[in-house]
Residue, then its C-alpha position, 0 to 999 in steps of 0.5 A: a718609901t724613901v724618908r726625906s727629912w731635909v725636905t721639911t727641916s732645911p727650910s727652917w734650918l736656913m730662916m735659923a742661919v739667915t736670922e742669927g748668924l747672918m743679921g745676928v737677931r738672937t733672943l736671950y733669957s734679957g732680951i734680944s741680942f743684934d750682932p749683924s755682920i752682912p757683906q759689906k757691900w749692903a747699904q741695909a738689910a731689913i726683917k721682920r719678926q714676931i718675938r714673944s707675941a710682940n712684931y719686931e720691923i728691924e732694921i740693919l744700917n751700914p752706912n760705913k761698909k763694913g758689915h759687922g760692929v754695932k755702933e748704936v741699936r734704936l728702939n722705936g728711935k729712942r737709942v738703947i745701952g749696948k746691944v740688948i733690947p728688952f722683950q716689948k709687949p705682947g700685941t704691940f708693932n715694934k722698928v728696930q735701927v741698927i747701926l753697925g761702924 
């Protein structure tokens, strides 16, 4: 029998590459960091993640068609200073907007 470990590990690595690379969502000790790099022609992108038992709906907006460079981050409608949001309470639903520009 041939062992094909790539069959089970490839989807995990692909999800990690999309989440951390393209969407720029990274968990840090202090919270969740955002630094996306999406194609310039995309107007927006979105991803849903569960981190530390809290749910996040993350929307990347690209109004100036730059594809990178975080201009603003909003957590549940409130502007956040910088590109890192604190972890939210387990069981909560949170909407994050990352505006590029």
